[in-house]
C-alpha positions in Angstrom: 0.1 0.2 0.1 2.9 2.7 0.4 3.9 2.5 -3.2 -0.1 3.3 -4.0 0.0 5.9 -1.8 3.3 7.3 -2.5 2.1 7.4 -6.4 -1.1 9.1 -5.6 0.6 12.1 -4.2 3.2 12.2 -6.9 0.2 12.3 -9.1 -1.5 15.0 -7.2 1.8 17.1 -7.1 2.3 17.1 -10.7 -1.3 17.7 -11.6 -1.5 14.1 -13.7 -5.2 14.1 -13.9 -5.2 17.1 -16.2 -3.1 15.4 -18.8 -4.1 12.8 -21.6 -4.4 9.4 -20.9 -1.2 8.7 -22.9 0.9 11.0 -20.9 -0.6 10.0 -17.4 0.6 6.4 -18.9 4.0 7.4 -19.3 4.4 9.3 -16.2 3.1 6.5 -14.1 5.4 4.4 -16.4 8.7 6.6 -15.5 7.6 6.8 -11.5 8.0 2.9 -11.7 11.0 2.8 -13.5 13.7 0.8 -11.3 11.1 -1.3 -9.9 12.2 -5.1 -9.8 11.8 -7.7 -12.6 9.7 -10.5 -11.6 7.8 -13.1 -13.5 4.6 -14.7 -12.5 3.4 -12.2 -9.9 0.3 -13.3 -10.9 0.2 -16.9 -9.7 -0.9 -16.3 -6.4 -3.0 -19.0 -5.1 -3.6 -23.1 -5.9 -7.1 -22.6 -6.9 -8.7 -19.1 -6.8 -8.3 -16.8 -9.8 -8.6 -13.0 -8.8 -7.4 -9.4 -9.8 -4.4 -8.4 -8.3 -1.5 -5.9 -8.1 2.2 -5.8 -7.0 4.0 -2.8 -6.8 7.1 -4.6 -5.4 8.2 -6.5 -8.5 6.7 -6.6 -12.0 7.1 -8.0 -15.2 6.4 -6.7 -18.5 2.7 -7.0 -18.8 1.8 -6.4 -15.5 4.0 -3.6 -15.5 2.0 -1.6 -18.7 -1.3 -2.8 -17.0 -0.6 -1.2 -13.4 0.7 1.8 -15.3 -2.4 1.8 -17.8 -4.6 1.2 -14.6 -3.3 3.8 -12.6 -3.4 6.6 -15.3 -6.9 5.4 -15.9 -8.1 5.8 -12.4 -6.8 9.3 -12.2 -9.6 10.4 -15.4 -12.2 10.0 -12.1 -13.3 12.3 -9.5 -10.6 12.1 -6.5 -13.4 9.8 -4.2 -12.7 7.1 -6.9 -8.7 7.2 -6.3 -8.5 3.8 -4.4 -7.1 0.6 -4.7 -10.4 -0.6 -5.1 -10.8 1.2 -8.2 -7.4 0.2 -9.5 -8.3 -3.6 -9.2 -11.3 -3.3 -10.7 -10.1 -1.4 -13.7 -7.0 -4.3 -14.0 -10.3 -6.6 -13.8 -11.7 -4.8 -16.4 -9.2 -5.1 -19.0 -7.3 -8.2 -18.1 -10.5 -10.5 -18.0 -12.3 -12.1 -20.5 -15.3 -9.7 -20.8 -14.1 -7.6 -18.3 -15.3 -9.9 -15.2 -13.1 -12.5 -13.2 -15.4 -15.3 -12.1 -12.3 -16.7 -10.2 -11.5 -19.4 -12.4 -7.9 -19.2 -14.2 -9.9 -19.4 -17.4 -11.4 -16.1 -17.3 -7.9 -14.4 -17.1 -7.0 -13.2 -20.6 -3.8 -14.7 -21.0 -2.4 -13.9 -24.9 -2.0 -10.6 -25.4 -3.1 -10.6 -29.0 -6.8 -12.0 -27.1 -6.6 -9.3 -25.1 -6.2 -6.8 -27.5 -9.3 -7.8 -29.3 -11.5 -8.3 -26.5 -10.8 -5.1 -25.2 -11.5 -3.3 -28.5 -14.7 -5.0 -29.0 -15.5 -3.6 -25.5 -14.3 0.3 -27.0 -11.3 -0.1 -24.4 -8.8 0.6 -27.0 -7.9 0.7 -30.8 -5.4 -1.0 -32.4 -3.6 0.8 -34.6 -1.2 -1.9 -36.4 -3.2 -2.7 -39.9 -3.6 1.1 -40.3 0.2 1.8 -39.9 1.0 -1.0 -42.4 0.9 -3.8 -40.4 1.0 -7.3 -42.3 -1.1 -10.6 -41.3 1.0 -13.2 -39.7 -0.3 -16.8 -38.2 0.9 -18.5 -35.5 -0.1 -22.1 -33.8 -0.3 -21.1 -30.4 0.8 -23.5 -27.7 2.4 -21.5 -25.2 0.1 -22.2 -21.9 -0.4 -26.3 -22.9 3.3 -26.9 -23.7 4.7 -24.8 -20.6 1.7 -25.8 -18.6 4.2 -26.9 -15.5 5.6 -23.2 -14.9 1.9 -22.1 -14.0 0.8 -22.6 -10.5 -2.9 -22.6 -11.4 -2.2 -25.4 -13.8 0.1 -27.5 -12.2 -2.7 -27.5 -9.3 -5.7 -27.8 -11.8 -4.2 -29.9 -14.9 -7.7 -30.9 -15.9 -7.9 -27.2 -17.3 -5.7 -28.1 -19.9 -8.1 -29.2 -22.7 -10.3 -26.1 -22.0 -6.8 -23.7 -22.5 -6.3 -26.2 -25.4 -9.4 -24.9 -26.7 -8.6 -21.3 -25.9 -5.1 -21.4 -27.7 -6.9 -22.6 -31.1 -9.0 -19.8 -30.8 -6.4 -17.3 -30.3 -4.9 -19.2 -33.1 -7.3 -18.7 -35.5 -7.3 -14.6 -34.5 -6.6 -12.2 -37.3 -3.6 -10.8 -36.2 -1.1 -8.2 -37.9 2.3 -7.1 -37.3 4.4 -4.3 -38.4 7.9 -5.9 -39.3 10.5 -4.7 -37.6 12.2 -3.5 -41.0 9.2 -1.1 -41.1 9.1 0.0 -37.7 11.9 3.5 -38.3 9.4 4.7 -41.3 6.2 4.8 -38.9 8.1 5.5 -35.4 7.0 8.8 -35.9 3.0 7.8 -35.8 3.5 6.2 -32.6 1.9 8.4 -29.5 3.3 8.5 -26.1 1.7 5.7 -23.8 0.1 3.5 -27.0 1.1 0.1 -25.9 3.6 -1.6 -28.0 3.7 -5.7 -28.2 6.9 -7.6 -29.6 5.9 -10.1 -31.9 8.1 -13.3 -32.5 9.5 -15.6 -35.0 8.5 -18.6 -32.4 5.9 -20.2 -34.7 4.2 -21.2 -31.3 3.6 -17.6 -30.3 2.4 -14.4 -31.5 3.6 -11.9 -28.9 6.9 -12.2 -26.9 7.0 -9.0 -24.8 5.2 -6.1 -24.3 6.2 -2.2 -23.3 4.7 1.4 -23.1 5.8 3.9 -26.3 7.7 6.8 -24.7 9.1 9.6 -26.8 11.5 11.5 -24.4 12.1 15.7 -24.8 14.2 15.1 -28.1 11.5 13.2 -29.6 12.9 9.8 -29.6 10.6 6.6 -29.3 12.1 4.6 -26.6 10.6 1.2 -25.5 10.0 1.6 -21.6 9.3 -2.1 -20.1 10.1 -4.5 -17.1 12.9 -5.5 -18.7 14.3 -9.4 -17.7 17.5 -8.3 -19.2 18.2 -5.1 -17.0 15.9 -7.0 -14.1 13.8 -4.0 -13.4 11.6 -1.4 -14.9 13.9 0.1 -17.5 14.2 2.8 -20.5 15.9 1.1 -23.4 17.3 2.4 -26.3 15.2 3.9 -29.5 12.5 1.1 -30.6 13.7 0.3 -33.6 16.9 -0.3 -32.2 15.7 -2.2 -29.4 13.8 -4.6 -31.9 17.0 -4.8 -34.2 19.1 -5.5 -31.0 17.3 -9.4 -30.5 17.2 -11.6 -33.3 13.9 -13.2 -32.1 12.2 -10.2 -32.3 9.7 -10.4 -35.6 8.0 -7.1 -35.3 5.1 -4.9 -33.2 1.5 -4.4 -32.7 0.9 -1.3 -31.7 -2.3 -0.7 -30.0 -4.0 3.1 -28.2 -5.9 2.4 -24.9 -8.8 4.6 -24.4 -10.8 6.0 -21.1 -12.9 3.3 -19.1 -16.3 4.8 -18.8 -17.2 5.5 -15.5 -20.0 3.4 -15.4 -18.3 0.5 -16.2 -16.9 1.2 -12.7 -19.7 2.1 -10.6 -22.0 -0.9 -11.7 -19.4 -3.2 -9.7 -20.2 -4.2 -6.5 -16.9 -4.1 -4.6 -16.7 -6.6 -1.4 -17.0 -5.2 2.1 -13.4 -6.1 2.5 -12.1 -5.7 -0.8 -8.6 -5.8 0.2 -8.8 -8.7 2.5 -7.9 -12.6 1.0 -10.9 -14.7 1.7 -11.4 -18.5 0.8 -14.0 -17.9 -1.9 -14.5 -18.6 -5.7 -16.6 -15.3 -6.3 -15.5 -12.4 -8.7 -15.6 -10.2 -5.3 -12.5 -12.2 -4.0 -9.6 -9.5 -4.3 -6.1 -9.6 -2.5 -4.2 -7.0 -1.0 -2.4 -4.8 -3.1 1.5 -5.2 -2.7 
């Protein structure tokens, strides 16, 4: 909770609420630079899936979604600036149709599916095709092949057949990416705060990494991300240079997040003890923000 309160004070002192969403997202992301990198921070229970936030350590996905959710929260009246609102915003984006059912399968585990799901609900615009993106196809098998890496799947292997069906649906999505050779030409069209997913040459995954577009005072577009190489949230080199430095990177997907309508927050029923873990399979199970 200490980091949440400090970040809230920072946002108030800097007047971040008055900035556009993309600028807010970048400023929150920059505040989190130096946060340790850690994988599997969402794997918090053997059985129950729930929205969660860990400010003490992040992977690439949780870094961008925490930065974005906090930035979105600042769009509302200050009476909504709370851990409960932050957790609800995480739920709205991270879970299929915006609802966590308590099942591991209600969480979206693939960025390309999240982008499709969120775009259908008006929460983002996938700009990849309009920026010159070309179609790619992958036979997704990441979760079912590497199931032993995931706490929930290790304890619930009966979920694997359903996960395989999800992977089949994700494999059939119409996914576009901008090949990395074409990225330098379109960098000027990428906005501060756009979400950049990196596609991979691996034929069993569409994406391998994700971060935030950050344009510095000189106009250079950097890749702001939680880096396993640097072991922390890090401002990396120019986006196109970053891509060229990694042979397995194939290109990028570019999406522009939108504000979350307040009615989606107001129609949610928060639990009475929203920050206390309880042994429940209901979607109202919220663990502490760490």
